[in-house]
GUDOVEX-879453 format. One record per residue (C-alpha): residue number from 1; x, y, z. Coordinates in Angstrom, 1 decimal, decimal comma, padded with zeros to 4 digits. Layout:
N
+-----+--------+--------+--------+
: seq :      u :      v :      w :
+-----+--------+--------+--------+
: NUM :      X :      Y :      Z :
...
+-----+--------+--------+--------+
# end
This chain:
434
+-----+--------+--------+--------+
: seq :      u :      v :      w :
+-----+--------+--------+--------+
:   1 :  035,6 : -009,0 :  037,3 :
:   2 :  033,1 : -009,2 :  040,4 :
:   3 :  033,7 : -007,2 :  043,6 :
:   4 :  034,3 : -010,5 :  045,6 :
:   5 :  037,0 : -011,7 :  043,1 :
:   6 :  038,5 : -008,7 :  043,0 :
:   7 :  038,7 : -008,5 :  046,8 :
:   8 :  040,2 : -012,0 :  047,0 :
:   9 :  043,0 : -011,3 :  044,4 :
:  10 :  044,0 : -007,9 :  045,7 :
:  11 :  044,2 : -009,9 :  049,4 :
:  12 :  046,2 : -012,4 :  047,5 :
:  13 :  048,7 : -010,0 :  046,3 :
:  14 :  048,8 : -007,9 :  049,4 :
:  15 :  049,2 : -010,8 :  051,7 :
:  16 :  052,0 : -012,0 :  049,7 :
:  17 :  054,0 : -008,6 :  049,9 :
:  18 :  052,8 : -008,0 :  053,3 :
:  19 :  054,0 : -011,2 :  055,1 :
:  20 :  057,6 : -011,1 :  053,4 :
:  21 :  059,4 : -009,6 :  056,5 :
:  22 :  058,3 : -012,9 :  058,5 :
:  23 :  061,2 : -015,0 :  057,5 :
:  24 :  063,7 : -012,5 :  056,4 :
:  25 :  065,5 : -012,9 :  059,8 :
:  26 :  065,9 : -016,6 :  059,1 :
:  27 :  067,6 : -015,9 :  055,6 :
:  28 :  070,1 : -013,6 :  056,8 :
:  29 :  070,6 : -015,2 :  060,1 :
:  30 :  074,2 : -016,5 :  059,4 :
:  31 :  075,4 : -012,9 :  059,2 :
:  32 :  073,4 : -011,6 :  062,1 :
:  33 :  074,7 : -014,8 :  063,9 :
:  34 :  078,2 : -013,9 :  063,0 :
:  35 :  077,9 : -010,2 :  063,9 :
:  36 :  076,1 : -010,4 :  067,0 :
:  37 :  077,2 : -013,8 :  068,4 :
:  38 :  073,6 : -015,4 :  068,2 :
:  39 :  073,7 : -019,1 :  069,3 :
:  40 :  071,0 : -021,7 :  068,1 :
:  41 :  069,1 : -020,9 :  071,4 :
:  42 :  069,2 : -017,0 :  070,8 :
:  43 :  067,8 : -017,7 :  067,3 :
:  44 :  064,9 : -019,8 :  068,9 :
:  45 :  064,2 : -016,9 :  071,2 :
:  46 :  064,0 : -014,5 :  068,2 :
:  47 :  061,9 : -016,8 :  066,3 :
:  48 :  059,6 : -017,1 :  069,1 :
:  49 :  059,5 : -013,5 :  070,0 :
:  50 :  057,9 : -012,6 :  066,4 :
:  51 :  055,4 : -015,5 :  067,1 :
:  52 :  054,6 : -014,2 :  070,5 :
:  53 :  053,8 : -010,8 :  069,1 :
:  54 :  051,4 : -012,6 :  066,6 :
:  55 :  049,7 : -014,1 :  069,4 :
:  56 :  049,3 : -011,2 :  071,6 :
:  57 :  047,5 : -009,4 :  068,7 :
:  58 :  045,7 : -011,9 :  066,9 :
:  59 :  042,9 : -012,7 :  069,2 :
:  60 :  042,1 : -009,2 :  070,0 :
:  61 :  041,8 : -008,6 :  066,1 :
:  62 :  039,4 : -011,5 :  065,7 :
:  63 :  037,1 : -009,7 :  068,5 :
:  64 :  037,5 : -006,5 :  066,8 :
:  65 :  036,8 : -008,1 :  063,3 :
:  66 :  033,4 : -008,7 :  064,7 :
:  67 :  032,8 : -005,0 :  065,5 :
:  68 :  034,6 : -002,9 :  062,8 :
:  69 :  035,5 : -003,1 :  059,0 :
:  70 :  038,1 : -005,8 :  058,5 :
:  71 :  039,4 : -004,0 :  055,7 :
:  72 :  040,6 : -001,0 :  058,1 :
:  73 :  042,5 : -003,7 :  060,4 :
:  74 :  044,4 : -005,2 :  057,4 :
:  75 :  045,1 : -002,0 :  056,1 :
:  76 :  046,8 : -000,4 :  059,3 :
:  77 :  048,2 : -003,7 :  060,4 :
:  78 :  050,1 : -004,3 :  056,9 :
:  79 :  051,4 : -000,7 :  057,1 :
:  80 :  052,6 : -001,2 :  060,5 :
:  81 :  054,4 : -004,3 :  059,8 :
:  82 :  056,3 : -002,7 :  056,8 :
:  83 :  057,4 :  000,2 :  059,0 :
:  84 :  058,7 : -001,7 :  061,8 :
:  85 :  060,6 : -004,2 :  059,6 :
:  86 :  062,3 : -001,6 :  057,8 :
:  87 :  063,1 :  000,1 :  061,0 :
:  88 :  065,3 : -003,3 :  061,8 :
:  89 :  067,8 : -002,2 :  059,2 :
:  90 :  068,9 :  000,6 :  061,4 :
:  91 :  067,7 : -000,6 :  065,0 :
:  92 :  069,2 : -004,1 :  065,3 :
:  93 :  072,2 : -003,3 :  067,5 :
:  94 :  072,5 : -006,3 :  069,5 :
:  95 :  070,5 : -009,6 :  070,7 :
:  96 :  068,2 : -007,3 :  073,1 :
:  97 :  067,0 : -005,0 :  069,9 :
:  98 :  066,8 : -007,7 :  067,6 :
:  99 :  064,4 : -009,6 :  069,8 :
: 100 :  062,4 : -006,4 :  070,6 :
: 101 :  062,2 : -005,3 :  067,0 :
: 102 :  061,0 : -008,8 :  065,8 :
: 103 :  058,5 : -008,7 :  068,7 :
: 104 :  057,0 : -005,4 :  067,4 :
: 105 :  056,9 : -006,6 :  063,9 :
: 106 :  055,2 : -009,8 :  065,1 :
: 107 :  052,8 : -007,6 :  067,0 :
: 108 :  051,6 : -005,7 :  063,7 :
: 109 :  051,5 : -008,8 :  061,7 :
: 110 :  049,1 : -010,5 :  064,0 :
: 111 :  046,4 : -008,3 :  062,8 :
: 112 :  046,3 : -008,9 :  059,0 :
: 113 :  045,5 : -012,7 :  058,4 :
: 114 :  042,2 : -013,3 :  060,9 :
: 115 :  040,6 : -010,0 :  059,7 :
: 116 :  041,5 : -011,0 :  056,1 :
: 117 :  039,9 : -014,4 :  056,7 :
: 118 :  036,7 : -012,8 :  058,4 :
: 119 :  036,4 : -010,5 :  055,3 :
: 120 :  036,6 : -013,3 :  052,5 :
: 121 :  034,1 : -015,2 :  054,9 :
: 122 :  031,6 : -012,8 :  054,5 :
: 123 :  032,1 : -012,4 :  050,6 :
: 124 :  032,0 : -016,1 :  049,7 :
: 125 :  029,4 : -018,9 :  050,1 :
: 126 :  030,2 : -021,8 :  052,2 :
: 127 :  030,4 : -024,2 :  049,3 :
: 128 :  033,4 : -021,6 :  047,9 :
: 129 :  034,9 : -020,7 :  051,0 :
: 130 :  037,4 : -023,7 :  051,4 :
: 131 :  038,8 : -022,8 :  047,8 :
: 132 :  038,9 : -019,1 :  048,5 :
: 133 :  040,4 : -019,3 :  052,0 :
: 134 :  043,0 : -021,9 :  050,4 :
: 135 :  044,0 : -019,5 :  047,8 :
: 136 :  044,3 : -016,6 :  050,6 :
: 137 :  046,5 : -019,0 :  052,6 :
: 138 :  048,6 : -019,7 :  049,6 :
: 139 :  049,6 : -016,3 :  049,6 :
: 140 :  051,2 : -016,5 :  052,9 :
: 141 :  053,4 : -019,4 :  051,7 :
: 142 :  054,3 : -017,1 :  048,6 :
: 143 :  055,2 : -014,2 :  050,8 :
: 144 :  057,5 : -016,5 :  053,3 :
: 145 :  059,1 : -018,2 :  050,4 :
: 146 :  059,9 : -014,6 :  048,8 :
: 147 :  061,2 : -013,2 :  051,9 :
: 148 :  063,8 : -016,1 :  052,3 :
: 149 :  064,6 : -016,0 :  048,4 :
: 150 :  065,1 : -012,4 :  048,2 :
: 151 :  066,6 : -011,7 :  051,4 :
: 152 :  069,0 : -014,4 :  051,4 :
: 153 :  070,2 : -013,5 :  047,7 :
: 154 :  070,5 : -009,7 :  048,5 :
: 155 :  072,3 : -010,4 :  051,8 :
: 156 :  074,9 : -012,3 :  050,2 :
: 157 :  075,6 : -009,8 :  047,8 :
: 158 :  075,3 : -006,4 :  049,5 :
: 159 :  074,9 : -007,3 :  053,3 :
: 160 :  072,1 : -008,4 :  055,5 :
: 161 :  070,6 : -004,9 :  056,1 :
: 162 :  070,0 : -004,5 :  052,2 :
: 163 :  068,3 : -007,9 :  052,3 :
: 164 :  066,1 : -006,9 :  055,2 :
: 165 :  065,1 : -003,6 :  053,7 :
: 166 :  064,0 : -004,8 :  050,5 :
: 167 :  061,8 : -007,4 :  051,9 :
: 168 :  060,3 : -005,0 :  054,2 :
: 169 :  059,2 : -002,2 :  051,8 :
: 170 :  057,0 : -004,4 :  049,8 :
: 171 :  054,7 : -004,5 :  053,2 :
: 172 :  054,1 : -000,9 :  052,7 :
: 173 :  053,1 : -001,0 :  049,1 :
: 174 :  050,7 : -003,7 :  050,1 :
: 175 :  048,8 : -001,4 :  052,4 :
: 176 :  048,2 :  001,0 :  049,7 :
: 177 :  046,8 : -001,6 :  047,4 :
: 178 :  044,3 : -002,7 :  050,3 :
: 179 :  043,4 :  001,1 :  050,9 :
: 180 :  042,6 :  001,5 :  047,2 :
: 181 :  041,2 : -001,6 :  046,0 :
: 182 :  039,8 : -003,7 :  048,8 :
: 183 :  036,0 : -003,6 :  049,6 :
: 184 :  034,1 : -005,0 :  052,8 :
: 185 :  031,3 : -007,2 :  052,0 :
: 186 :  028,0 : -005,5 :  051,6 :
: 187 :  025,1 : -006,2 :  054,1 :
: 188 :  027,1 : -007,5 :  057,3 :
: 189 :  026,6 : -011,1 :  057,3 :
: 190 :  025,4 : -011,5 :  053,8 :
: 191 :  027,3 : -014,2 :  052,0 :
: 192 :  028,2 : -013,9 :  048,1 :
: 193 :  025,1 : -015,9 :  047,5 :
: 194 :  022,8 : -012,9 :  048,7 :
: 195 :  021,4 : -014,7 :  051,5 :
: 196 :  021,7 : -014,4 :  055,2 :
: 197 :  023,4 : -017,2 :  057,1 :
: 198 :  021,6 : -018,5 :  060,1 :
: 199 :  024,3 : -021,2 :  061,2 :
: 200 :  027,8 : -022,4 :  060,5 :
: 201 :  027,9 : -024,0 :  057,2 :
: 202 :  024,5 : -024,5 :  055,7 :
: 203 :  021,4 : -022,7 :  057,2 :
: 204 :  019,5 : -025,4 :  058,8 :
: 205 :  021,6 : -028,3 :  057,9 :
: 206 :  020,1 : -031,8 :  058,2 :
: 207 :  022,1 : -034,3 :  059,9 :
: 208 :  021,1 : -038,1 :  059,9 :
: 209 :  020,8 : -039,8 :  063,5 :
: 210 :  018,6 : -037,7 :  065,2 :
: 211 :  016,7 : -038,8 :  067,9 :
: 212 :  013,9 : -041,2 :  066,7 :
: 213 :  016,0 : -042,4 :  063,8 :
: 214 :  015,0 : -039,5 :  061,7 :
: 215 :  016,7 : -036,3 :  060,8 :
: 216 :  017,5 : -033,3 :  063,1 :
: 217 :  017,9 : -029,6 :  062,2 :
: 218 :  020,9 : -028,3 :  063,9 :
: 219 :  022,1 : -024,6 :  064,5 :
: 220 :  025,8 : -024,3 :  065,1 :
: 221 :  027,2 : -025,1 :  067,1 :
: 222 :  025,2 : -028,0 :  068,3 :
: 223 :  026,1 : -029,8 :  071,3 :
: 224 :  028,2 : -026,8 :  072,5 :
: 225 :  031,6 : -026,3 :  071,5 :
: 226 :  032,9 : -029,8 :  071,0 :
: 227 :  033,6 : -029,7 :  067,4 :
: 228 :  035,1 : -026,2 :  067,3 :
: 229 :  037,6 : -027,2 :  070,4 :
: 230 :  038,6 : -030,2 :  068,6 :
: 231 :  039,4 : -028,8 :  065,5 :
: 232 :  041,2 : -025,9 :  067,1 :
: 233 :  043,2 : -028,5 :  069,0 :
: 234 :  044,0 : -030,4 :  066,0 :
: 235 :  045,3 : -027,0 :  064,4 :
: 236 :  047,7 : -026,4 :  067,4 :
: 237 :  049,3 : -029,8 :  066,5 :
: 238 :  049,6 : -028,4 :  063,0 :
: 239 :  050,9 : -025,2 :  063,9 :
: 240 :  053,7 : -026,9 :  066,2 :
: 241 :  055,1 : -028,5 :  063,3 :
: 242 :  054,5 : -025,9 :  060,4 :
: 243 :  056,1 : -022,5 :  061,7 :
: 244 :  059,0 : -024,1 :  063,5 :
: 245 :  059,7 : -026,1 :  060,3 :
: 246 :  059,5 : -022,7 :  058,2 :
: 247 :  061,8 : -020,9 :  060,5 :
: 248 :  064,2 : -023,7 :  060,9 :
: 249 :  064,4 : -025,0 :  057,5 :
: 250 :  066,5 : -022,2 :  055,9 :
: 251 :  069,2 : -022,4 :  058,5 :
: 252 :  069,3 : -026,0 :  058,2 :
: 253 :  070,0 : -026,0 :  054,7 :
: 254 :  072,7 : -023,3 :  055,2 :
: 255 :  074,3 : -025,6 :  057,6 :
: 256 :  074,0 : -028,6 :  055,3 :
: 257 :  075,6 : -026,4 :  052,3 :
: 258 :  078,3 : -025,3 :  054,5 :
: 259 :  078,9 : -028,9 :  055,5 :
: 260 :  079,1 : -029,9 :  051,8 :
: 261 :  082,0 : -027,3 :  051,2 :
: 262 :  080,2 : -024,2 :  050,0 :
: 263 :  081,5 : -020,9 :  050,9 :
: 264 :  079,4 : -018,9 :  053,5 :
: 265 :  077,9 : -016,6 :  050,6 :
: 266 :  077,2 : -019,3 :  048,6 :
: 267 :  075,7 : -021,5 :  051,5 :
: 268 :  073,3 : -018,5 :  052,5 :
: 269 :  072,1 : -018,0 :  048,7 :
: 270 :  071,7 : -021,7 :  048,1 :
: 271 :  070,1 : -022,2 :  051,6 :
: 272 :  067,7 : -019,4 :  051,0 :
: 273 :  066,9 : -020,3 :  047,6 :
: 274 :  066,0 : -024,0 :  048,3 :
: 275 :  064,2 : -023,0 :  051,6 :
: 276 :  062,0 : -020,5 :  049,2 :
: 277 :  061,4 : -023,5 :  046,9 :
: 278 :  060,4 : -026,0 :  049,9 :
: 279 :  058,1 : -023,3 :  051,2 :
: 280 :  056,6 : -022,1 :  047,9 :
: 281 :  055,7 : -025,9 :  046,9 :
: 282 :  053,2 : -025,8 :  049,5 :
: 283 :  051,3 : -022,7 :  047,7 :
: 284 :  049,4 : -024,6 :  045,5 :
: 285 :  048,9 : -027,3 :  047,8 :
: 286 :  046,7 : -025,0 :  050,1 :
: 287 :  044,3 : -024,4 :  047,2 :
: 288 :  044,4 : -027,8 :  045,9 :
: 289 :  043,7 : -029,4 :  049,1 :
: 290 :  041,0 : -026,7 :  049,6 :
: 291 :  039,2 : -028,0 :  046,7 :
: 292 :  039,8 : -031,7 :  047,9 :
: 293 :  038,6 : -030,9 :  051,6 :
: 294 :  035,3 : -029,3 :  049,9 :
: 295 :  034,7 : -032,6 :  048,0 :
: 296 :  036,1 : -035,4 :  050,4 :
: 297 :  035,7 : -033,8 :  053,6 :
: 298 :  037,7 : -031,6 :  056,0 :
: 299 :  038,6 : -034,4 :  058,6 :
: 300 :  039,8 : -036,8 :  055,8 :
: 301 :  041,9 : -034,1 :  054,4 :
: 302 :  043,6 : -033,2 :  057,6 :
: 303 :  044,2 : -036,8 :  058,4 :
: 304 :  046,0 : -037,4 :  054,8 :
: 305 :  047,7 : -034,3 :  055,1 :
: 306 :  049,1 : -034,3 :  058,6 :
: 307 :  050,2 : -037,9 :  058,5 :
: 308 :  052,2 : -037,4 :  055,3 :
: 309 :  054,0 : -034,3 :  056,8 :
: 310 :  054,7 : -035,5 :  060,2 :
: 311 :  056,1 : -038,9 :  059,0 :
: 312 :  058,5 : -037,2 :  056,7 :
: 313 :  059,7 : -035,1 :  059,7 :
: 314 :  060,8 : -037,9 :  061,8 :
: 315 :  063,6 : -038,4 :  059,3 :
: 316 :  064,6 : -035,4 :  057,9 :
: 317 :  067,2 : -034,2 :  060,7 :
: 318 :  068,8 : -037,8 :  060,8 :
: 319 :  069,5 : -037,2 :  057,3 :
: 320 :  072,2 : -034,7 :  057,7 :
: 321 :  075,3 : -035,8 :  056,1 :
: 322 :  073,4 : -037,2 :  053,0 :
: 323 :  073,6 : -035,3 :  049,9 :
: 324 :  072,0 : -031,6 :  049,7 :
: 325 :  069,7 : -033,1 :  046,9 :
: 326 :  068,3 : -036,1 :  049,2 :
: 327 :  067,3 : -033,3 :  051,8 :
: 328 :  065,8 : -030,9 :  049,8 :
: 329 :  063,4 : -033,6 :  048,4 :
: 330 :  062,6 : -034,7 :  051,8 :
: 331 :  062,2 : -031,2 :  052,7 :
: 332 :  059,9 : -030,6 :  049,6 :
: 333 :  057,6 : -033,3 :  050,7 :
: 334 :  057,2 : -031,8 :  053,9 :
: 335 :  056,9 : -028,4 :  052,6 :
: 336 :  053,9 : -029,5 :  050,6 :
: 337 :  052,0 : -031,5 :  053,1 :
: 338 :  052,7 : -029,4 :  056,1 :
: 339 :  050,7 : -026,3 :  054,7 :
: 340 :  048,1 : -028,3 :  052,6 :
: 341 :  045,6 : -028,6 :  055,1 :
: 342 :  046,4 : -025,3 :  056,7 :
: 343 :  043,1 : -023,3 :  055,5 :
: 344 :  040,9 : -026,2 :  056,3 :
: 345 :  041,1 : -025,7 :  060,3 :
: 346 :  039,8 : -022,2 :  059,2 :
: 347 :  036,9 : -023,0 :  057,0 :
: 348 :  035,7 : -026,2 :  059,2 :
: 349 :  035,6 : -023,7 :  062,1 :
: 350 :  033,6 : -021,2 :  060,4 :
: 351 :  031,0 : -023,8 :  059,2 :
: 352 :  030,6 : -024,8 :  063,2 :
: 353 :  030,0 : -021,7 :  064,7 :
: 354 :  027,4 : -018,7 :  064,4 :
: 355 :  028,3 : -016,0 :  061,8 :
: 356 :  028,1 : -013,3 :  064,5 :
: 357 :  031,1 : -014,9 :  066,4 :
: 358 :  033,1 : -016,1 :  063,5 :
: 359 :  035,8 : -013,6 :  063,6 :
: 360 :  036,0 : -014,3 :  067,3 :
: 361 :  036,4 : -017,8 :  066,9 :
: 362 :  039,0 : -017,5 :  064,1 :
: 363 :  040,9 : -015,3 :  066,6 :
: 364 :  040,7 : -017,8 :  069,4 :
: 365 :  041,8 : -020,3 :  067,0 :
: 366 :  044,6 : -018,6 :  065,7 :
: 367 :  045,7 : -017,7 :  069,2 :
: 368 :  046,0 : -021,4 :  070,6 :
: 369 :  047,5 : -022,3 :  067,1 :
: 370 :  050,2 : -019,5 :  067,2 :
: 371 :  050,8 : -020,0 :  070,9 :
: 372 :  052,4 : -023,3 :  070,2 :
: 373 :  054,4 : -021,9 :  067,7 :
: 374 :  056,1 : -020,0 :  070,2 :
: 375 :  057,0 : -022,9 :  072,2 :
: 376 :  058,1 : -025,1 :  069,4 :
: 377 :  060,3 : -022,7 :  068,0 :
: 378 :  062,0 : -022,2 :  071,4 :
: 379 :  062,0 : -025,8 :  072,0 :
: 380 :  063,9 : -026,6 :  068,5 :
: 381 :  066,6 : -024,0 :  069,1 :
: 382 :  067,2 : -025,5 :  072,8 :
: 383 :  067,2 : -028,9 :  071,7 :
: 384 :  069,6 : -028,2 :  068,7 :
: 385 :  071,9 : -026,3 :  071,0 :
: 386 :  071,9 : -029,0 :  073,9 :
: 387 :  073,0 : -031,4 :  071,1 :
: 388 :  075,5 : -029,1 :  069,7 :
: 389 :  076,7 : -026,8 :  072,1 :
: 390 :  076,3 : -023,0 :  072,3 :
: 391 :  077,1 : -022,5 :  068,7 :
: 392 :  075,5 : -020,8 :  065,8 :
: 393 :  072,9 : -022,7 :  063,8 :
: 394 :  075,1 : -022,9 :  060,9 :
: 395 :  077,8 : -024,7 :  062,8 :
: 396 :  075,5 : -027,3 :  064,1 :
: 397 :  075,6 : -030,9 :  063,0 :
: 398 :  072,9 : -032,8 :  064,9 :
: 399 :  069,5 : -032,1 :  063,9 :
: 400 :  067,7 : -035,3 :  064,3 :
: 401 :  066,1 : -034,7 :  067,4 :
: 402 :  064,9 : -031,3 :  066,8 :
: 403 :  063,1 : -032,4 :  063,9 :
: 404 :  061,7 : -035,3 :  065,4 :
: 405 :  060,4 : -033,1 :  068,1 :
: 406 :  058,4 : -031,1 :  065,5 :
: 407 :  057,3 : -034,4 :  064,0 :
: 408 :  055,6 : -035,4 :  067,3 :
: 409 :  053,6 : -032,5 :  067,8 :
: 410 :  052,2 : -032,5 :  064,1 :
: 411 :  051,0 : -036,0 :  064,5 :
: 412 :  048,7 : -034,7 :  066,9 :
: 413 :  046,7 : -033,2 :  064,3 :
: 414 :  045,5 : -036,2 :  062,2 :
: 415 :  044,9 : -038,0 :  065,6 :
: 416 :  042,4 : -035,1 :  066,5 :
: 417 :  040,9 : -035,0 :  063,2 :
: 418 :  040,1 : -038,6 :  063,7 :
: 419 :  038,0 : -038,0 :  067,0 :
: 420 :  036,4 : -035,2 :  065,3 :
: 421 :  035,1 : -037,2 :  062,4 :
: 422 :  033,3 : -039,3 :  065,0 :
: 423 :  031,4 : -036,3 :  066,3 :
: 424 :  027,9 : -035,8 :  064,6 :
: 425 :  028,7 : -032,1 :  064,8 :
: 426 :  031,3 : -032,7 :  062,0 :
: 427 :  028,5 : -033,2 :  059,4 :
: 428 :  028,2 : -029,4 :  059,7 :
: 429 :  031,3 : -029,1 :  057,7 :
: 430 :  031,6 : -029,1 :  053,7 :
: 431 :  027,8 : -029,8 :  053,3 :
: 432 :  027,7 : -032,9 :  055,6 :
: 433 :  031,1 : -034,6 :  054,2 :
: 434 :  032,8 : -034,3 :  057,5 :
+-----+--------+--------+--------+
# end
C-alpha cells in the first residue's frame, strides 16, 4: 500500500474512533434528562455548547495547520477529546457541569477534522481529492453512528455512564493509531502527483470567456474571494441543517418510540439504533457523491443533494404520530442526502484558493459553518420547548416547526450554489466542471 493510501485509511479509522463521543450525549439523553431534569431547551444548550467549543478552536487550527505538522495537531486533539469525554462519566453532576464538559470536549474535537483535511489535501492531487476527502468525511458519519448505537445500547442495559465510557475510550486508541501510522506529506505543498501546486485546482487553469473572446490563465483566487465566500456561505446553509438534524434525530425517534408504546429502555435502544442507521446511510453517500462531483461538477452536486434533503426536512416533524417505519424511511432519505455533499464544499474551496492559505481557508469555512450549528441546535430546542412546554425532549409531541426551520436553513445551500455556478471562478473547480 502506498504511503498516501495508508495515511488515508489510518485517518479514516482514527476519525471513526476519535469522533464517537460527538453524539453519545444524544444517545443517552433520556436518562440524563430524567436524572438531572434537562428540558428540551437545556438539551439545545448542551448540544450548542459542544458546537461552540468546536468553533472556538477550529479556525485557529486551520491557521496553525499552515505553520506546523497537521499530524501533530490531529494526534493531540484526538487524545484530549477522548480524555475529556471519559471524564464526563464522573464529572457530570448537573446542568452546569454537563454543559462545561461538553464544551471542553468540543474544544478538543475542533482540532481534528480541518488539519486532517489539510494533511490529505497535501497527499492527493486535485483530481483525486474529492473522493479522498469524501471517504474521510464518511468516517465522521461512521463515528457519529457508532456513538449513537453503542452508547444507546449500553446505556439501556448498564446505565448512561457505561454508554459514555465505552464511546469515549476509542478516541484514546485513535490517537495512538495516528501517532504510529500517519505520515505528513513530503515536500511541503507537493501533492501526490509530485508537482508543486501554483494555484487552486489545476496550475494555470484555462477558463473560457476571457477578454477578447480568448482563454485567460487564472491564478486562484481570481476576482478576489467571491467564489470562496459563496461556497462557504452555501456551506453555512448545509451545516445549519446537518448537525442539528444529527443531534436531534435520536431524541426524536426515542419520543416516537415512547409514543408508540415502547418501554423507556426499549425506546432508547431502538432510538439509538435507528438514529445510527439513519446517520450511517450517509457514509457511502459522501464517497459516492464525491466521485459524482468530480465528474459532474461541484455546484451541480450541491444543488441536487441540498434540494433533496431540505425538501424532506419540511415534512419529517409533521409526520409525528405515524408509524415508526414511515418516520425512519423519511429520516433515512434525509440522512443520505444531508451529508452527501459535505466534502464537496471543502474540495471546492481548496480548488479556489492558493495552497499556502489552504488550511487557513478551510479553517475559516469550518468556523462559519459550525457557528450556525450553534444557533440551529439552540433554535431547535427553543422551538420544541415553545411548542410543548418545559418538558424533556422524550415527552414532546409537536416536532414539525423545529424540523421546518432546519429545512429552511438547508435550502440556502443549493440556492447559493446556483449563484456560485454563474461565477467564472467556479471553473476552477473539478477541472473546469464547475
